[in-house]
VOLUM-664877 format. One record per residue (C-alpha): residue in one letter; z, y negated, x negated. Coordinates in steps of 0.001 Angstrom, whole numbers. Each point is the difference from the previous one (the first is absolute). Layout:
BEGIN
pt type->A Z->Z Y->Y X->X
...
//
This chain:
BEGIN
pt type->X Z->138487 Y->-108757 X->-150189
pt type->X Z->1658 Y->3003 X->1724
pt type->X Z->3032 Y->14 X->-2798
pt type->X Z->-390 Y->-3800 X->-442
pt type->X Z->-391 Y->585 X->-3921
pt type->X Z->-1807 Y->-2328 X->-2253
pt type->X Z->-2540 Y->1704 X->-2337
pt type->X Z->-318 Y->-2902 X->-2346
pt type->X Z->-2323 Y->-2661 X->-982
pt type->X Z->-3635 Y->-319 X->-916
pt type->X Z->-596 Y->-2532 X->-2910
pt type->X Z->-3770 Y->-510 X->-475
pt type->X Z->-518 Y->-3578 X->1322
pt type->X Z->1014 Y->-3239 X->-1598
pt type->X Z->849 Y->-2269 X->2837
pt type->X Z->1072 Y->407 X->3659
pt type->X Z->-1323 Y->2686 X->2086
pt type->X Z->-1775 Y->-1466 X->2864
pt type->X Z->-1617 Y->2892 X->1894
pt type->X Z->674 Y->3809 X->281
pt type->X Z->-1744 Y->2757 X->1960
pt type->X Z->115 Y->3731 X->149
pt type->X Z->-2955 Y->2145 X->640
pt type->X Z->1388 Y->3258 X->1630
pt type->X Z->3028 Y->1493 X->-2073
pt type->X Z->-1804 Y->293 X->-3394
pt type->X Z->-1094 Y->-3472 X->-1183
pt type->X Z->1398 Y->-3533 X->106
pt type->X Z->-1819 Y->-3239 X->-765
pt type->X Z->1760 Y->-3080 X->-1277
pt type->X Z->-1145 Y->-3487 X->-589
pt type->X Z->1718 Y->-2889 X->-1827
pt type->X Z->-86 Y->-3603 X->-1319
pt type->X Z->-1447 Y->1534 X->-3202
pt type->X Z->-3433 Y->477 X->1929
pt type->X Z->495 Y->3757 X->-679
pt type->X Z->-466 Y->2970 X->2635
pt type->X Z->1953 Y->3004 X->-1150
pt type->X Z->-803 Y->3546 X->1510
pt type->X Z->2750 Y->2419 X->-91
pt type->X Z->627 Y->3191 X->539
pt type->X Z->3164 Y->848 X->2050
pt type->X Z->694 Y->3370 X->-1081
pt type->X Z->757 Y->-776 X->-3649
pt type->X Z->237 Y->-3742 X->761
pt type->X Z->-2462 Y->-835 X->-2964
pt type->X Z->-2679 Y->-2751 X->-17
pt type->X Z->-3369 Y->1765 X->189
pt type->X Z->-2024 Y->-3260 X->-707
pt type->X Z->672 Y->-3517 X->-246
pt type->X Z->-2882 Y->-2411 X->1057
pt type->X Z->-418 Y->-3702 X->-619
pt type->X Z->-880 Y->-867 X->3323
pt type->X Z->309 Y->-3902 X->193
pt type->X Z->-1 Y->-2917 X->-2329
pt type->X Z->2897 Y->-1485 X->1842
pt type->X Z->2756 Y->2004 X->1986
pt type->X Z->-691 Y->2943 X->2323
pt type->X Z->1104 Y->-1289 X->3369
pt type->X Z->-910 Y->2860 X->2300
pt type->X Z->-1555 Y->3391 X->-72
pt type->X Z->-1253 Y->2763 X->2711
pt type->X Z->-983 Y->3414 X->-573
pt type->X Z->-2999 Y->1502 X->2078
pt type->X Z->957 Y->2897 X->2314
pt type->X Z->-2308 Y->2231 X->-2047
pt type->X Z->1979 Y->-769 X->-3220
pt type->X Z->-3285 Y->-646 X->-1772
pt type->X Z->-42 Y->-3783 X->276
pt type->X Z->2726 Y->-2809 X->-310
pt type->X Z->-413 Y->-3680 X->613
pt type->X Z->2096 Y->-2801 X->-1702
pt type->X Z->401 Y->-3807 X->189
pt type->X Z->1380 Y->-2226 X->-2764
pt type->X Z->559 Y->-3674 X->-836
pt type->X Z->-3487 Y->-85 X->-1781
pt type->X Z->-1600 Y->-335 X->3499
pt type->X Z->-1586 Y->3400 X->-241
pt type->X Z->-93 Y->2908 X->2248
pt type->X Z->-565 Y->3287 X->-1998
pt type->X Z->-1130 Y->3416 X->1112
pt type->X Z->1312 Y->2865 X->-2438
pt type->X Z->-1522 Y->3517 X->-237
pt type->X Z->3257 Y->1943 X->-358
pt type->X Z->-1991 Y->3312 X->-868
pt type->X Z->-1291 Y->-1600 X->-3109
pt type->X Z->2682 Y->-2542 X->-405
pt type->X Z->-2401 Y->-2914 X->-389
pt type->X Z->-979 Y->-3231 X->1840
pt type->X Z->-2960 Y->723 X->2554
pt type->X Z->-585 Y->-3749 X->1624
pt type->X Z->1413 Y->-3368 X->-388
pt type->X Z->-34 Y->-2710 X->2563
pt type->X Z->990 Y->-3694 X->-395
pt type->X Z->1884 Y->-1557 X->2499
pt type->X Z->425 Y->-3641 X->624
pt type->X Z->3805 Y->40 X->45
pt type->X Z->2637 Y->2433 X->-1305
pt type->X Z->615 Y->2686 X->2650
pt type->X Z->3665 Y->1441 X->39
pt type->X Z->-484 Y->3070 X->2363
pt type->X Z->-2763 Y->2631 X->-2
pt type->X Z->103 Y->3199 X->2544
pt type->X Z->-2311 Y->2738 X->959
pt type->X Z->-145 Y->1057 X->3537
pt type->X Z->1243 Y->3625 X->653
pt type->X Z->-3528 Y->1451 X->285
pt type->X Z->-1265 Y->-1905 X->-3163
pt type->X Z->-2804 Y->-1708 X->1961
pt type->X Z->1082 Y->-3408 X->-681
pt type->X Z->2519 Y->-2020 X->-1878
pt type->X Z->1565 Y->-3356 X->443
pt type->X Z->1047 Y->-2923 X->-2576
pt type->X Z->2542 Y->-2640 X->533
pt type->X Z->-364 Y->-3454 X->-1448
pt type->X Z->2953 Y->-2207 X->1381
pt type->X Z->-240 Y->69 X->3576
pt type->X Z->-3591 Y->1588 X->325
pt type->X Z->-959 Y->3592 X->371
pt type->X Z->-3502 Y->1232 X->-1087
pt type->X Z->-1194 Y->3069 X->1464
pt type->X Z->-2542 Y->2015 X->-2340
pt type->X Z->-2148 Y->2903 X->1093
pt type->X Z->-2 Y->3028 X->-2808
pt type->X Z->-3795 Y->436 X->401
pt type->X Z->-1174 Y->-3591 X->-508
pt type->X Z->3191 Y->-1360 X->-1861
pt type->X Z->-761 Y->-3118 X->2071
pt type->X Z->2488 Y->-2063 X->2266
pt type->X Z->-303 Y->920 X->3528
pt type->X Z->2401 Y->-2101 X->1556
pt type->X Z->2888 Y->-2263 X->-703
pt type->X Z->3542 Y->-552 X->1415
pt type->X Z->1631 Y->-3240 X->-556
pt type->X Z->3757 Y->-567 X->881
pt type->X Z->1863 Y->-3311 X->262
pt type->X Z->2685 Y->1197 X->-2915
pt type->X Z->-312 Y->1637 X->-3479
pt type->X Z->-324 Y->3846 X->587
pt type->X Z->2608 Y->1933 X->-1629
pt type->X Z->-623 Y->3579 X->1124
pt type->X Z->-2657 Y->1932 X->1453
pt type->X Z->-436 Y->3567 X->1500
pt type->X Z->-2821 Y->2048 X->1462
pt type->X Z->1429 Y->1487 X->3302
pt type->X Z->-3177 Y->1800 X->778
pt type->X Z->-3439 Y->-89 X->-1804
pt type->X Z->-857 Y->-3139 X->2100
pt type->X Z->3456 Y->-1605 X->797
pt type->X Z->1759 Y->-2146 X->-2423
pt type->X Z->3758 Y->-1055 X->152
pt type->X Z->510 Y->-3244 X->-1752
pt type->X Z->3093 Y->-1916 X->-865
pt type->X Z->335 Y->-3326 X->-1404
pt type->X Z->2373 Y->-2616 X->-1029
pt type->X Z->1578 Y->-39 X->3541
pt type->X Z->1851 Y->2299 X->2150
pt type->X Z->-2956 Y->1250 X->1854
pt type->X Z->-2134 Y->3191 X->-333
pt type->X Z->-3590 Y->17 X->1285
pt type->X Z->-2525 Y->2557 X->523
pt type->X Z->-3594 Y->-671 X->-329
pt type->X Z->-3013 Y->2111 X->355
pt type->X Z->-2364 Y->390 X->-3124
pt type->X Z->-2981 Y->333 X->2392
pt type->X Z->397 Y->-3531 X->2037
pt type->X Z->2702 Y->-1487 X->-2321
pt type->X Z->1793 Y->-1093 X->3127
pt type->X Z->3724 Y->179 X->460
pt type->X Z->871 Y->2942 X->2147
pt type->X Z->3784 Y->-685 X->229
pt type->X Z->2626 Y->-2014 X->-1651
pt type->X Z->3818 Y->53 X->322
pt type->X Z->3187 Y->-1264 X->-1534
pt type->X Z->1464 Y->2566 X->-2384
pt type->X Z->2743 Y->-1869 X->-1889
pt type->X Z->1860 Y->-3129 X->-217
pt type->X Z->-1625 Y->-967 X->-3479
pt type->X Z->-2992 Y->621 X->-1985
pt type->X Z->-1432 Y->3497 X->-250
pt type->X Z->-333 Y->1289 X->-3491
pt type->X Z->-1296 Y->3586 X->613
pt type->X Z->-1604 Y->2350 X->2475
pt type->X Z->-298 Y->3821 X->-193
pt type->X Z->-1431 Y->2414 X->2702
pt type->X Z->-48 Y->3703 X->522
pt type->X Z->-621 Y->2609 X->2614
pt type->X Z->2543 Y->2927 X->740
pt type->X Z->-340 Y->2531 X->2697
pt type->X Z->-2500 Y->-2128 X->1877
pt type->X Z->1983 Y->-3033 X->-238
pt type->X Z->-1295 Y->-3252 X->-1723
pt type->X Z->2865 Y->-1835 X->-1988
pt type->X Z->-35 Y->-3216 X->-1645
pt type->X Z->2674 Y->-1116 X->-2372
pt type->X Z->573 Y->-3769 X->-826
pt type->X Z->2409 Y->-1545 X->-2517
pt type->X Z->859 Y->-3817 X->209
pt type->X Z->1586 Y->-2783 X->-2136
pt type->X Z->2619 Y->388 X->2824
pt type->X Z->1409 Y->3097 X->-1503
pt type->X Z->-1023 Y->2315 X->2772
pt type->X Z->-2159 Y->3105 X->26
pt type->X Z->-1420 Y->802 X->3336
pt type->X Z->-2101 Y->2940 X->1412
pt type->X Z->-2295 Y->-622 X->2835
pt type->X Z->-1750 Y->2731 X->2282
pt type->X Z->-3772 Y->-922 X->411
pt type->X Z->-1942 Y->1477 X->2790
pt type->X Z->-3650 Y->-197 X->-1172
pt type->X Z->-1200 Y->525 X->3619
pt type->X Z->1704 Y->-3242 X->1026
pt type->X Z->-605 Y->-2109 X->-3232
pt type->X Z->39 Y->-3097 X->1789
pt type->X Z->3781 Y->844 X->1197
pt type->X Z->2812 Y->-1061 X->-2553
pt type->X Z->1559 Y->2830 X->-1787
pt type->X Z->3443 Y->1272 X->927
pt type->X Z->2895 Y->-276 X->-2433
pt type->X Z->1131 Y->3455 X->-783
pt type->X Z->2954 Y->-955 X->-2536
pt type->X Z->879 Y->-2813 X->-2534
pt type->X Z->2591 Y->-290 X->-2941
pt type->X Z->1364 Y->-3168 X->-1606
pt type->X Z->-65 Y->538 X->-3968
pt type->X Z->1723 Y->-3412 X->-346
pt type->X Z->-2411 Y->-583 X->-2773
pt type->X Z->-3132 Y->-2218 X->-532
pt type->X Z->-2668 Y->2589 X->132
pt type->X Z->-3388 Y->-635 X->-1698
pt type->X Z->-1667 Y->3542 X->345
pt type->X Z->47 Y->3369 X->1687
pt type->X Z->-747 Y->3528 X->-726
pt type->X Z->390 Y->3090 X->2546
pt type->X Z->770 Y->3634 X->-1233
pt type->X Z->-947 Y->2519 X->2480
pt type->X Z->1653 Y->3333 X->-543
pt type->X Z->-3167 Y->2155 X->222
pt type->X Z->1902 Y->3251 X->-1160
pt type->X Z->2329 Y->-415 X->2882
pt type->X Z->-2668 Y->-562 X->2547
pt type->X Z->-1970 Y->2866 X->-1195
pt type->X Z->3141 Y->1944 X->359
pt type->X Z->497 Y->-1120 X->3467
pt type->X Z->-3513 Y->780 X->897
pt type->X Z->258 Y->3316 X->-1618
pt type->X Z->3189 Y->763 X->1756
pt type->X Z->-1676 Y->-1046 X->3445
pt type->X Z->-3016 Y->2003 X->-968
pt type->X Z->2450 Y->2858 X->-758
pt type->X Z->1836 Y->-179 X->3155
pt type->X Z->-3238 Y->-356 X->2315
pt type->X Z->-1562 Y->3188 X->-2012
pt type->X Z->3412 Y->1797 X->503
pt type->X Z->-141 Y->-907 X->3829
pt type->X Z->-3592 Y->1305 X->15
pt type->X Z->834 Y->3316 X->-1726
pt type->X Z->3201 Y->408 X->2286
pt type->X Z->-2320 Y->-694 X->3129
pt type->X Z->-2629 Y->2622 X->-1617
pt type->X Z->2720 Y->2613 X->-435
pt type->X Z->1388 Y->-318 X->3520
pt type->X Z->-3775 Y->313 X->1319
pt type->X Z->-378 Y->3069 X->-2249
pt type->X Z->3291 Y->1395 X->1346
pt type->X Z->-851 Y->-585 X->3557
pt type->X Z->-3520 Y->1871 X->-626
pt type->X Z->1912 Y->2784 X->-1762
pt type->X Z->2307 Y->217 X->2919
pt type->X Z->-2854 Y->295 X->2421
pt type->X Z->-1519 Y->2726 X->-2316
pt type->X Z->3176 Y->1850 X->-24
pt type->X Z->383 Y->10 X->3842
pt type->X Z->-3590 Y->1234 X->162
pt type->X Z->672 Y->2937 X->-2603
pt type->X Z->3065 Y->728 X->1900
pt type->X Z->-1848 Y->437 X->3184
pt type->X Z->-2652 Y->2142 X->-1575
pt type->X Z->2566 Y->2343 X->-1659
pt type->X Z->1661 Y->308 X->3390
pt type->X Z->-3231 Y->792 X->1457
pt type->X Z->-561 Y->2419 X->-2854
pt type->X Z->3462 Y->1723 X->730
pt type->X Z->-813 Y->376 X->3629
pt type->X Z->-3377 Y->1556 X->-819
pt type->X Z->1226 Y->2629 X->-2624
pt type->X Z->1883 Y->2463 X->2558
pt type->X Z->-3276 Y->224 X->1974
pt type->X Z->-1890 Y->879 X->-3196
pt type->X Z->2528 Y->2501 X->-920
pt type->X Z->-483 Y->1851 X->3335
pt type->X Z->-3604 Y->181 X->-529
pt type->X Z->122 Y->1092 X->-3613
pt type->X Z->2161 Y->2903 X->830
pt type->X Z->-2470 Y->1930 X->2377
pt type->X Z->-2734 Y->-821 X->-2658
pt type->X Z->1834 Y->1853 X->-2714
pt type->X Z->638 Y->3035 X->2178
pt type->X Z->-3692 Y->329 X->841
pt type->X Z->-937 Y->19 X->-3717
pt type->X Z->2715 Y->2555 X->-745
pt type->X Z->-1624 Y->2394 X->2808
pt type->X Z->-3481 Y->-622 X->-1483
pt type->X Z->1276 Y->805 X->-3481
pt type->X Z->1657 Y->3273 X->1299
pt type->X Z->-3073 Y->1252 X->1866
pt type->X Z->-2284 Y->-531 X->-3051
//
């Protein structure tokens, strides 16, 4: 991404790729119309395992934050849990309709499925539905802002924030002039940012204050791509961020070192002043001592001669 150089193509699926998700920097999972889920090693770009996941197409997949589990939904009306440690199916749940989105919460305690305009919220412990959110239009994109707050975009120009606990809408605002196709969110330097892409060709970035979740997010910037956007991916330059942080840490540590050195110098200055004073005292004392020592030496010589 830094040099904007294409590595190449991964040819394992037979059919359109429908979903992709990275886990860390070492693995990538891909799902496609051929019903396969492929697990890739991103260092050597080789397919570690190919799983026949669904009888129909794989429509969406999501990896648990631990990296040990994955969920997938397909056009065979099933929700499947995968054991990624052993590379096998762990659980199959039949759905009444085909789900087109599935997503884990950041803490991995819950997950959601999207069927047309309905979001079902599941709890990991029980694998049962704890609540349902229904919107007027078909849902095109969904994102966890926190462990309990969802950002939902449908086939309209409005973004809505919902609570997973109460299933109530916390805030809604018009983000674009046309339907929103995708949402992404990230946190950087304590700032929560939402990125949206729309069929109107605009990509927009919004600043969200979680302490004032009911307030409309403020627009940070926007760009017109003059294209009919269908999806969005955000690349965060972690290396430069780490470099910035390390530079900040280095400058702060350098400042601390400088401060310590100045304190030490001050202390040394105090010590030298004291030593100078004591040496001056010694200098003043020495002539008196010499006067006392001279008669004592004379007495000793007299005694020796009489002996």
